[in-house]
N, C-alpha and C positions, 0 to 999 in steps of 0.2 A: 504493500500500500504506500502510495506516494504522499508526501506531506505538503506540497506547495505547488501552485501553478505559476506560470511565468508572469502573468499579469499582476498577481499579488506581490511577487518578489520585487519587481522593480520599484515599487512604491515604498519599500521598507529597507532594502539592503544597499549600503554603499561600499561594501567590502567584497562583493562577489567577483570571482574570477572563474572562467570556465575550465581552467587547467585541471583542478582536482577532479573534474568529472570526465575528462577525456585524455589526459596527457600523463606520460611518464618521462622521467629524466634519469639517465644512468651516467654517473660521473666517471671520469678517467680512473678513479680509484675503485670503481665498482659500487660505490654507495649510491643510493637512490634519493632523489629530492623531488619536490613538487614541480620545480621548473629550474631553468638556468639562473633565475634571479633570486632563488631561495637562499637564505643565509644558512639554514641548518639541514642536516640529513634527516630522513624519515626514521623516527625511533620506534623501537618495539615497546611492548606493554610495560617493560621494566623501566622505561624512560631514559635509559642510558645506552643500551645496546642498539646498533643501527642495522637496518636492512642492507645487505651487501651481496653482490652477485656471486661471490666465491663461496657462499654458504646458504643462500636463499634462492628460491625459485623466482622467476621473473615477476609473477603476479602476486607473490606472498604479501607485499606491502599495499596492494591496491585497495583492499577493504580492511586494512589494519585499523586499530583504534585511533591511531594518529590521523589517518586520512578521514575517517568518519567524523572525528572531532573538527577537523578543518572545514569540512563541508557544512556541518551544522553551525559552526561559528559564522561562516560566510552568509548562510541563510538568515541568521539572527542579526546580521550587521555588525558583529563584534570585530574588534581590531585583531589582525593577525600579525604577530610580531615577525613571523617568517617572511612576510610580504613587504617589509619596510622599504626595500629598494624601489618598488613601484610607487609606494605612497610618497616617498621623497621626490621621485621624478615628477609626479603629478603636482606636488606642492610647488615645484619650480616652474610649472607651466609646460613641462615636457611631456611627450607621448610615452607612456609606459607599455611594457609588454602586456599588461592586463587589459588596457584599453584597446590595444590593437586586436587582441584575441577574443574580446567579448561579444563579437558579432553573433556567435552561436551560443545559445543558452540551453543548458542541460539540466537545470535545477529541478525540473519536473520529474526527472528520473530518479530522484533520491528517495530511499526508503526511510522509515521513521528513525532508524538507528544511525543514519548517515551513510549507509552502504549503498552501492549501486549494483545492478544486476548485469551490466554490460562490461566488457573488457575495454581498456583504453585503446583509442584508435589513433593516437598520436604518440610518437616516441622521439626523444632526443637522445642519441646514443653516441657515447665517446668510446672508441676502441682504444682504451688505455692512453698512455702518455708518450708513445713512440713517435718521435719527430726527428727531422733532419736539420732543424734550425735552432739557434740560440737567441730568440727574440728578446730585446731589451725589456719589454714590459711583461714578459711571460715568467713562469715559475716552474719548478720541478713537477708540479702536479700535471702540467700540460706539455712538458718537454723533458724527457729523461736526459737529453743532451745538456741542459742547463745544470742539472744535478751533477753530472759527470764533470762538467767544467769547474763547478765550484769546489768539488773534491780535489781536483788537480791544483786549483788556485790555493786551496787550503794547505796542501802539502808544501807549497812554496812559501806560504805566509800563514801560519796557523792563527796568528792574531787577527788577521783580516777575516778569516772564516768565522772565528769566534764572534767578531763584531757583526758580521752579516746575519748570523743566527740570532744574536741578541736583538737586532733591529729588523728582523725578517719582515714584519708588517709594513715597514717603510721601504725596504730595499728589494725584497724578492717575493714577499707574500707567503712563501712556503719553503722552509728549509729543514723540516723535521725528518724527512725521509730521502735524503740525497742519494743519488745513484741507484734508486729503486725504479725498475721498469714495471709498470702495472700491466700484467699479462693475463689477468683472470679470464679474459674472453677467449683464450686459446684452449681452455679446458673443453674437452669434447662434449661433456654433458651440458655445460653452460652454453656453449655455442649452439648446440642443438635446440635448447630451450629458447634462445633468442631468435634463431632462424624461424622456428615454428610459429612463435608469437607474431613476429613481423609479417610472415607470409599469411597467416590466418586472420589477424585482427587489425594490423596497422595500415592505415591508408595515407598518413602523413608521417614521413620519416625524415628526421634531420640527423645528419652524420657529421661529427666534428672530431677532432683529435686532441692531442697529437696531430698528425697529418694523415688523414684517412687514405690518401692516394698511394701511400707507401705501405699500407697494411693489407696483407693478403686476405684476411678474414672479411674485410669490407667487400672485396670483389667476390668472395665465396658467398656472401649473403645475397648479393645481386644475382649471382648465378643460381642459387637455390630458389629464389622467388621466380626467376625466369623458368626454371624447370617445372615449378609448381603452377605455372601460368597465372601467377598473382602479381607479377611485376607491372603489368599493364594497368592495374587498379591503384597504383601508388603515386603520391606526390613526393618527390625526393628533393631535399635541400642538402647541399654539400658546401662546407666551408674549407677552403684550401689555400695554402700559402703560395700556390702557382709555381711550384718547382718540379712538378711531375705530371705527366699525362699518360693516358693509356688508350690504345685503339679499341680495346674491349669496352672500356668505360663509355666511349662514344656510342657504341652499339647498345649498351644497356640503357643509357640516357634516352636514346631514341625509342626505347620500348616502354618507358614509364608514361603515366598519364600526363605528368608535368614535372619539370625539374627546374631548380634554381641553383646557380653556382655563385657563391659569395667569394670573391677574390680578396684575400687579405693582403693588401698592398698599402704600405705605409709611407711611401715617398717616391720620388723619381730618381731612378738610377742609383747614384752613390748613397743617397739618403736612405733608400729602401734597403740597400745592402748593409748599411750600418745598423739600422734598427732591427732588421731581420737577418742578422749575420748567420752564415755567409752567403746569402741569397744572391744569385747572379741575375742581373737585369735582362740580359739577352734571353735567358731561360724564361723569365717572367713574360716578356713580350711574345715568345714562342707559345707559351701556355695560353695567353690571352687570345692569340690567333686561333689556337686549337678549339677553345671553348666557344668563341664567336662562330667559328665554322660549324660546330656541332649544333648550336642554336639555329643557325640559318638552314642547316641541312634537315633537321628533324621538325622544326616549326612547333615544338612543344615545350620550349624552355625559355629561360631568362638568365641573363648574365649580369651580375652587379659587382661593383667595387665596394669593399667594406673596410675602410681605413680605421685603424685603432688610433683615435685622435689624442695626441699627447704632447708633452713638453718638447719632444724631439722633432715634431713635424707640424705643429700648429702654425708656425711662420710660413710654411710651404703649402698650406692648405689651399689657398686660391689657385696656385699654379697646378697643384694636383687636379683640382676640379676642372680647370681649363683644359688640361691635357686629356682627361677622360672624356670630357664633353666634346672636344674637337675631333678626337680620334676614334672613339668607340661607342659613344652613347647613341642609342636609337630607341625605337619602340620596345625592343627586346633587350635593352641594356641600360642600366641606370646606376646611380650612386646610392648604395644602401647605407643609410646613416645610422650609426650606433652611438650610444653615449660615450663621451670621452673617457679615457683611462683615468680612474681615480686611485687605483691601487695597482702596483706599489706606489706609494705617495711620491717618490722621487720622479715618477713619470707624469704626474699631474701638473698640467700647465698653470694651475692656480698658485704654485710655489714660485713662479717667476717674479722678479722684482716688478713692482707696480708700473714703473715707467716703461719697462720692456713690454709688459702685457698691453698697455694702452697703445703703444706704437704698433703692435701687431693688430690690435683691434681696429685701428685707423686704416691699416693696409687692407684688412679683410673687407671693411665697409666700402672702401674705395673700389676694390676689385669687384665686389658684388654688383656694382653699377654696370659692369661690362659683360656680365654673364646673363645669357638669355635662357634661363632654365629655372622656373619659379621655385621648385622644391629645393634645388641647390642653394638658391639665393636665401630662402627662408632659413635654412640650416646654417649657412655661413653667418648670417646676421645674428642667429642665436648664439653662436660661438663668440662673436664679437661682444655681445651683451654679457656673456659669461666671463669673458676676459676682463671686463670692466667691474666685475664683482669681487670684492675682497673676501676671500674664503679663509685665509690665514692672516694672523697678525704679522707685522714686519719681523718680529723676533722669530716667530715660527718659520717664516719664509727663509730666513737666514740659516736656521738650523737644517732645514731640509735641503737647501741649496748646497750647503757644505757637504752633506751626506751624498747628494747627487754627484758632486765633483769627485769626492774620494772614491766612491764605488766605481764610477765609469772610468776614471783615470787608471785605477788598478786593473779593471777588466780590459780596457783598450791596450794597456801595456802587455798583459798576458796574451792577448790575441795577436799582438804584433800587427795590428791593423790600423786603418785610418782612425784618428782620434776625433772625439766630439769637438775638441778645441780647434782642430784644423778644419773640420767640416762645417762648424757653426761658429765662426769668429765673432759674430754679433752677440751670440749667446755667451761666449767666453768673456767678452768685454763687459757685458751686463752683470754677470755673476761675480766677476772679479771686483767690479766697482761696488757691488752690493755688500761684499764681505769686508770691505774696509771700514 
């Protein structure tokens, strides 16, 4: 017996989100969450143990007490602490994941105890943390290469590693399990459970990494659904760092109902290589051509650029937009805007000196007048406004700036690569002046 109809709901609840009624999220670690914006893992009845793919079945958490409570609280309009990121975004006038996805309403399918009788039809799946890049804003949880690099850096300078671990929330986000590769999805039983669930129940599949295009289990999943004749029913979204392509992938993309490729590109040429070390720009351009050709060939997909907007690229944002718009943007290709990088804190452009931020804001506003793409202009101006907002005090800025300089100076020296000081002389001048 269901407890509420849709018409009643919308007059009473301000906290509803459709995700708990239709969506699962599997993290790189194998933990399950409500969605990618959730702060906490889904806990078991004992309140401290978590649902995790290496010991629990795919659907064990779906009607857990945790999920039932979430649904009932949303129906009642109660605040959900696990949904704070969306609440914060909305309070800032930004579009949240919740508001994007609330077009479909599932609340009428809820039983009195908060359970639902249907399986989730949407899944965001991370095939572990296997990756081939060491992105500046990333962490061990999403790239095992970062963990390996930090271990090697720590062998050269133990005090540096000790400092990084102590300040992990500022510098790296996650340093508790360095050099660990999350490979739970390689277990035959787990893999079988995932494949069967996706084939039978899921019509919207989002695959992220690590880097999915270098993980064979991702291709095996597509092949499995193809053999089961269920691939044609799916909408597939892939986020990729544009370093790898596959002829077979093009074939499978052509077989799905619809696909979206989010290209994680964070700068032009040398800037992208620095942020997404050691990404090769020629390889990126080759991958762009590959995915554009796939979209044009199959007529069932969309290609988008998804920059991680941060301290290291905010000044180049207008040029990035112009480049994408002039060379690649069409009806089937767009710029996918995501929230700027807030963590690790040293990547947040809010820590820039006020004078520097205002200068960039002026440049963005001026550049926006030359761009003939309404959505892009709106988002650019949003970043300009954000740049003019004081998030941190001057003292806090100086602390985080000093940490940014120490961390990246050490990492650049270790990599024996182009340094941020050489690449971004205006930034170096601004931070040096700020530290005096």
